[in-house]
N, C-alpha and C positions, 0 to 999 in steps of 0.2 A: 128747399129741403137739403140739409147738409149731409154730406156723405160721411158715414162713420168710418173712422180709420180701422182697418182690419189689423188685429194683433197677429204677429207672425206665429205660425205654429211652432211649438217646441220641437227641436231636433231630436231624433231618436238617440237614446243613450248608446254610445259605442261600447260594445263588449270587447274587451281585450282578450284575445285568444292567442295561444301559442301555436306555432306551426306543428304539423304532425311529427316532425323530426326533432322538435325541441322538447326536452323533458326537464322537469325540475332537477336542480343540482343534486339533490339527495338520491334521485333515481339513477342518474348517470354514475355517481360515485359508488352506489351499491352494486350496479352491474359490473363496473370496471373492477371493483374490489373482489366481487365474487369470482369473476373470470381469473384474476390473478391468483386468488386463493386456490382455485381448482388446479390451475397450472402448477402452482408450487407443490401441492399435495400429490398430484398424479404424474408430474414430469420431473421437476427440479429435485424434489426430495428423494425419489428413488435413484436418480442418476448420482446425486451426491452421496447417497448411502453406498452405492457400488464402488465409487472411487475411494471413499473412506475405508471400507472393508478391504479393498484390494491393497491399500497401503498400511493396513493395521500393523503388520510386522516389518514394515520398512521396504525401501526400494529393492534391497537385496532379495527378499522373499518374493517380491513381485517378478523380478527378472528371472529368478530360479523357476518359478511356476510357468513362465512363458517359454523358457528354453528347454523344459523337460521334453522327453522324446514324444510322448503322446500329444502334448500341446503343440509341438512343432508340426507333427503330422496333421493335426486338426486344422491348424492355420493354413498349411500348404494345400490340403484338400479343399478348404473353403475358397481359397484364391483360384484354384484350378477350376472348380465348378463355376465360379463367377466368370472366369475368363472364357469359358466355353458357352455358358448359357446366355450371358448378356449380349455378346455380338450376334449370336443367332437370333435372339429376340429383337435386336435392333434391325436386322435384315427383315425379319417377319413384319415388324411394325411399319417399316417404310413401305414394303410391298403391300401390306393390307391397307394402309392409308392411301396409297396411290390407287389401288383398285377401287376403293370405296368413294374416292373424291373425284377422280379423273374420268371415270367411265359410268355409263348408264346401263344398269342391268337389274334384273329382278332378284329379289332376295337379299338386298343390301341390309335391310333392317334386321333380318334373321342373322346375318353374319356379324353385325354389330353386337347383337345380343349374345352370340356365341363367344365373341371376344371378351365380353364382360363376365362370362361364366365363372372364371376363377375368383372373381370378387365375391360371388355368392355361394360357391361351393366350399365346404370346410376343407382345409388342407389335409386333414386326416382321411377324409373320404376320397380325395384325389389320390393319396398314397395307396389306399386300399384298392382303388381301381387299377393302378399300375401293378400291384401284386397279383390281382386276379388275371390281368392280361399277360404279364411277363413272368409270373412265378413259375417255379419248377414243376408244379402240378398242371399247368396249362399247356395247351398244344404248342403255342409259339415259344413259351418259356422253356418247356422241356426240350424242344429241338435246339434252342440256343445253348442251354446248359450242356447238352450232349456234344455240341461242337465247341465247347470251352469259350462261349461268348455269353456269360451270365449277365443279366440286366439287374435283377433284384439282388439285394445284399452286395452290390458292387457299385463302382463309380458311375457307370452309364445310367443306372436307375436313379441315382441322386441327381444327375444332370437333367434327366427327363422330368423328374418331379419338380425341380427348381424352375425349369423352363415353363412348365404348365402354370405354376403359381405366378410367374413374373411376366408372362408374355403380353398381358394387356397394357402395361405401363407405357411403352413407347408408342403403340398404336393410338392409345387414348390421348396422348399429347399431340400427335400429328394430325389426326382426323379433323378436329375443329379448326385448326390453323389452315390446313390445306383446303378445307371447305370454304373458309372466308376468302382465301386468296383467289379461288376460281381457277380457270384454265386459260385465261387470256394471254398470259405471258408465254406459256408453253405453245399455244397455237401460233403466236407470233414467231417464235423460234422455228417452228416447223415450216411456216411459210417462207422463212429465210433460208431454208435448206438444211437445217440442223438435223442430224440423226437423233433417234430416240435416246441413245446413251449420252450424246453431247448435250441434248436438251436437259437431261436430268442433272448432269454434272454442272453445267453453267447457269441453269435457271432455277430448277427445283431445289437442288441441294443447298445453294446459298440462302434461299428463302426459308428453309426449315432447319438450318444447322443448329440454331440455339434451342429450338424446341426439341430437336432430336437429342442434343446433349442433356437437356433437362430430363427427358424421359429415360435416357441411359443412366443418369445418376440415381433416379428413383428405382429403376430396375436393379441396379447393382446393389443398392442398400437393402432391398428386399431379398435379393438372392443370397447375400452373405448372412442375413439374419433369419432365413427360413428354418423352421423347426418341425412343424407338424407333418408335412408330406415327407420330408427327408427322414424323419424319425421312423416312419412306417417302412420305407423301402431300404433303409441303410443296414439294418441288422445290428447296429450298435457294436461293431467290431472295432475295438480299440486299436489305434494306429493305422487302420485301414479305411474304415467307412464312417468314422466319426468326424463330422464337421465341427466347427467351433461352437455353435449353439448346443449340439449334442454333447460335446466335451464338457460344457458348463454343467449340464444335467448330471452327467456321470460323476463328476467331481463333487457336486453338491450332495448327491445320494451317498457318496463315500465319506461324507462329513469333512471333506477337504475344503473348508470355506475360503481359505486364502487363494488356493488354486482356482476355485470356481469364480470368485469375484475378480481375480486377475484376468481370466479369460473373458469374463463379462465386461470388464473395463475396456478390452480391445474392441468388442462389439459396440459398446457405448461410444468410444472414440470415433469409430467409423460412422456411427449415426450422426454424431455432432459435426464431423467433417462434411458429411453429405448435406446436412442442414445449412452449414455455412456456404458451401458452394451453390446450393439451390437458392439461397437468399441473394447471393451476389448476382446470379443469373437473372433473378426477378428484378433486381434494382437496375442493372445495367442494360438489360435487353428485354424489357417488358413489352415493348412494341412488337418484337419479333417472336414472342411466345404465343401460345394459343390464346384465344379471346378470354378464356376463363382465368388466365394468369395475369392479364394486364392490370396495372394499377392506375 
């Protein structure tokens, strides 16, 4: 009896499937085109309009608008507020990040949530809170006004409002990085006899310096451009309590479009400079920034 040759079973047809991250070319092009279109409409076009309007009557008109007395006072006040608020927030950010990452204690999650509070609270609401707390009709504010130390409608109120709005930026850059780094290097420095200050200067600070600078850049950009909280506590006193964003609003309401766009161009220039510096930091020191910033 001869054995019948068995015919080989047909191989299953292979189905060609794309990887989850591979999309058809038309999908990729549509997504990229849509993103670029939205960026052009919401970012590039408004910035370009500001610069065009600022130069509509020439460089002479732009220079005259920026050297006018109220404009100079607004620029000076903006720089003063940033010079006070940003270093104080940098100190707070380092201290908060140190306390949250180097020690074990109850309530750290609550403190982190409180640090994020300015991100969720409207700046106008924050300004109103300061008015209720330090206004002339409150107990604290009345006592301060009676002793010629006014907070509201004065520079201290603007500084406080700016600090409240901007204090999460530095801490939020440092906390993830310092959490990832751990405490091994600090503990080694302590076992070698280093004091707490020497350990911070020689070990901790070099490890966080670029993330700290990154956070300071973001904090400074927000401090110079803050409008809502500052608008509530400033009183809009020309030449005294008007920062540069408030000065833009005043000029625009006065139908001085050249002056308004000239002042706005300064803010736009500061924003672009911050973006350039931030990008340079991300490219050159990505490994030393917080984990969320690494490329």
